[in-house]
N, C-alpha and C positions, 0 to 999 in steps of 0.2 A: 483314146490317145492318153489320157490322164493315167491310166493303169500302166499302159507301155512306158511312158515317162517315168514313172514312180519306180518301176521295176528296174529300169536302166540305171537311175540315179543311185538306187540303193545297191545295185550289183557293183558299179564302179567304187562306191564307198566301201563295199565289203572287199573288192579285190585290193583297194589301197590298204586295207587293214591286215591283210595276209602278209606272212613274213617275206623276207628278202629270199630265203631259201626256195620258198614256193615259186616265186616269180623267175629265179634263176633256172628252176627245173622245168618250167613249162614254156611252150612256144607261143610267142605273142600272136602270131597269125591264126593258129588253133584256137586260142581263147577269144579273139575278136570274132571269128566265124561263129563259135558257139553262141556269143552274145547276140550277134545279128540274127541268126536264125530263131534263137529263143524269143526274142522280142518281138519279131515279126509274126511268130506263131501265136503270141498272146492276142493280138488284134484278130487274127484270122479264127481263133477259136472262139472268141466272144461273138463274132459276126456269123459263124456257122450256126451256133446253138440259137441264137435269138431270132435271127432272120431266116433260117432255113429248116432246122430240125424240128422246132416246135409246130410251125404251120404244117409240115408233112405229117406229123403225128396226129394232128387235128383232122387232116383229110382222110387218113386211114379210118380213124374212129367214126367219122361221120358216115363213110361209105358202108362200114360194117353194119352199123345201126339202121342205115336207111334200107338197105337191101333185105336185111333180116325182118324188118317190119313190113315193107311194102311187097316184096316178092315172096320170100320164104326164109325160114331159118337155115336151109341148106345153103342158100346163096351167102348168107352172112358167114356160115362156117367155111365155106369155100375160100371167101376172101380173107378170113382170118387165118386159116392154115396157110394160104399162100403167102400172106405178108409176114407171118411168123416163121416160116421156112427161109423166106428170102432174108430177112434180117438175121436169122440165126447162122445161116450159111456166110452171110457178108462179115459177121463179127468173126466167126471161126476163121474163115480165109484171110481176113484182115490182120488177125493176130498172128497167123502163120507167116504173114509177109513181114512182119514186124523186123525180124532179124535181118531181112535183106535191106530194109530201110536204115536200120542201125549201121549196118556195115557200110552203106553208101555215104551215111554222114561222116564215118570215121575216115573213109577215103577222101571225101569233100575237105574235112579238115586238114588231112595231111598234104593234099595238093595245094590249098591256100597257104599253108604254113611254109611250104618249100617256096612258093613265090614270093612271100613277104621276107623270108629269110635271106633269100637270093638278092633282093632288091635293097634290103637294109645293109647288107655287105657289098654294095655294088662296088667299092673301091677295091676291096680284097679281091673280087673276081676279076677286075681289071689287072690288079698286079700279077695274078698268076695266069693270065690269058685262059681263063676258065669258062668262057661264055658257053662254049659247046657243052661242056661237062654239065653245066647248070641246066641248060636246055634239055639234055638227055634225062636228067633227074627230074626234071618237072614233067616231061613227056611220059616217064614211067608212071609217076604219080597220078597223071591224067587217065592213062590207060586202064589202071586199076580202078579209078573212079567209074570210068565208063562201063567195064565189066559189072561192077556192083549196080550200076544204074540199069543195065541191061535185065539183070536179074529182077529188079524191081518192077519193070515195065512188063517183062513176061509174066510174072505172078500176077500183075494187074489184069493182064489179058485174060488169064484163066479165070479171075474172079468175075469179070465183066460177062463172059460166056456162061459161067454158072448163074448169075443172076437173070440173064435172058432166058435161060431154059427153065428156071422156076416160074417166070411171069408168063411164059408160053404155055407151060403145063396148066397154070392156074386159069388162064384164058380160055383154053381148050375145054377144061373140065366144066367151067361155069357156062359157056357157050352150048355145050352138048345138053346140060341140064336145062337151060333156058329154051333149048329148041324142042326138048321133050314136053316141057309145060306149054309150048305154043301148040304143039300137036294135040296135046290133051284139052285144049281150049282154056287151060288155066291162066295163060298170059297172052298178050296180043304180040303181034310182030313187032310193034313199036316198042314194046318192053324189051324185046331181043336186041333191038338197035341200041336202046338206052343203056342196057348192061354193058354191051360190048364196048360202046363209046365211052361210058364212065370208066370201065376198067383200063382202057388204052389211055385215057387222060390221067388216070391214077398212077400208070406206070411212069409217067415222066417225073413227077415229085418223088415217087418212090426210087426211081433210078438215081435222082439227085441225092435222096436220103443215103443211098449206099455210098455215093460219091463223097458226100459230106463226112459220112462217118469215116472213110478213109482219110480225108483231110484231117479231121479231128484227131484220129490216131496218129497221123503223120506229124500234127501240131505238137502232140504230147511227146513224141519221140525226139522231135527238134528241140522241146524245151528240156529234155532229160540232161543234156550237157550243161545247160544254163543253171538247172537246179543243182547239178553235182558241183558247180562253182560256188553256189550259195551254201552247200553243206561243207565245203572245206573249213577246217578248223584254223582259228588264228593261233599260230605257235607262240608268239610273244604277247602276252596279255598283261593288263594293269592288274596288280593284286587288288583284292576288295578293300575299299576304303583308301586307296591311294590318293595322296594329295599332291599338290603343286611343289615343284622343287623351289626352294627358297635361295635365290641367287645371291651370294654375298660378295665375293672377291674372285671367283673362279679357280679355286685349288682343284686339281684333278688327282686322284690317288686310284692306282691299280694295285690290289693287294692280294697276292697268291692266286691269280686268275688262271683258270684251266678252260680251254675250249677247243673244240675240232668241229669240222663239218661232217665227218663221217664217225660213227661209233667205232671206238678203238683207235682212233688216229688223231691225236692232239696236234694242234697247231700252235696254240698257247699253252706253255707248261709252266706253271708256278710263276706267272709274269707279275713283278712288283716294280712300281716306280711311281714318283710323284712329280707332277707339273705345277710348279708355283705360279701363282697370278703374274703376268706379265713376262714370264720367263719363256724362251724359245728353246723348244725340245726337238730333236731331230731323231728319227727312228732309222737306222741303217741296217741293210741286210739284203741278202739275195732274193730273187723273185719266189714268192710262195712261202716266205718265212713268217708272215703274219702282220706286216706293217699295215696294209689296208684293213685287215681283221680287226686290229686294235681300234681303228676309228669307227668301224662298224659296231664294235661291242659298246663304245663310248655313246653312240646314237641309240643304242638298245634295239639294233635290227636283229641281234640274237641275244639269248640270255646265257650266261656264263654256266659252265658245268660246275665250277667250284671257285671259291674266292668271292671278291667283292670290288666293286667299282664304285667309288664316291666322288661327289662334287660338293665342294664345301662341307665335307664330312657327312653327306647325305647319300645313303645307298640310293643308287639311281632305279634299282630293281622295285623300291617301294614307292616310287613317284610315278606320275603319270607320264607316258611316253611323249605325249605332245608338249607337256611342260619341260620335260629334259631337252627336247630337240629345239624348243623355242630360244634356248640360251646359248645354243652352239652354232657358230658359223662355219662353213666348210668351203674351200676352194680345191675342187678334185683335180687330179692330175690328168684327166680326160676332160676337156671342155665339153660340157653337155648343155645344149641350148634347145629350147621349144622352137618349133616351127611357128613362130609368132613375130610380133613386133620387138624391136630393141627395147621399147619402153616397158612392155609386159615382161620381157626377160630380166630386166635390170631390177624391177620391183618385186621380182617373184619370192624373194627372201622374206619380204614383209609387205603384204599387198597394200596396207594402209600407211606406209612409210611415206613421210614428206617433211619438209622444214618450213612450211608456210607460215606457221605461228612464229617461228624464230626469226624469218626474214622480216615479219612486221615489226619486230621490236628494234631494227635498225632505224635510225633517224630518217633515211631516204627510203625506207623499204626496199622494194624490187628495184629501185633506181640507183641503189648504192653501187658505187664504183669498186670493183674487185681489185684494181691494180694490176700491174704486170705481173704474170704468172700467178694472179690470185693471192699474192703475198699480204694484201691488206686484211684478208680474212684469217681468222684463226681457226685451224682444224679444217 
């Protein structure tokens, strides 16, 4: 659980460090599904290896050594060849099945993403009376997932039958050899029963070995998408040696700024202006003209293509992103609140914000009368 928790926390931290562009291009439901499958697979992987794979390997080694010494080297060879063929075919067929498992995961992600996207836009769906359309889209995604799931199950059935055939052939060969030794008085009937019983008992953990290998392989596949998230590069990075922004008065300067979301298509072309401390500045223009983009550039959600943005004369690209953002407050045009308490939403801008010490400086502390409409208090 510790490993799973650490991976989840580090992944969330990494996702928050990725650029706004990356988040706008990805589907939230798809990302969450990849995270859920990946983290659960970590627990399964560790459990399979420690509590299942290692004991089964020990069983096989003990069986080979015991029968080779007690009965004959031929018995050890039969068991060794049977187990080797079993494991080899299991690995080969499981690797072949991998493509079906990957496709099933992609279809699962798509179905989950469609459901989440539909529910997140519940109000829009209602506006356009599109409930049936959303249901049909989701049904189509589910059908594709079920087709992919059928391929996974069909290939699994083929693998199981192949494993049963190998075990059956190995048991038959060993039993015939053991019977011939009994006829020649080299072994007793009890030895024949012992061999058959032990092989049958060994079949159960060996069968589970194949199952666990498939599960381990599935776990690795499920973790692929999560590791792909970890491998995503951070688009906006702090330069080496970046320092904290020294806030003085709040003078904001855009100097010959160029930027666009797509290569070859500029949204901001040679934009220059200065916002003085205490000044109210309005950006007016049609939708898509770059008003919101300017705010995003100030927060360093993106880096400029050309030009420079300064706060109090300091190039924000040379300062730590967290330092720049800690000095800027924003009231977005769309009210965005977390599904949490009012208290936690209010204090989100600064988690440790409070005026406790200031209140204690009043003569009556928390008992101070604020007066009508709070006019007795300054600010």
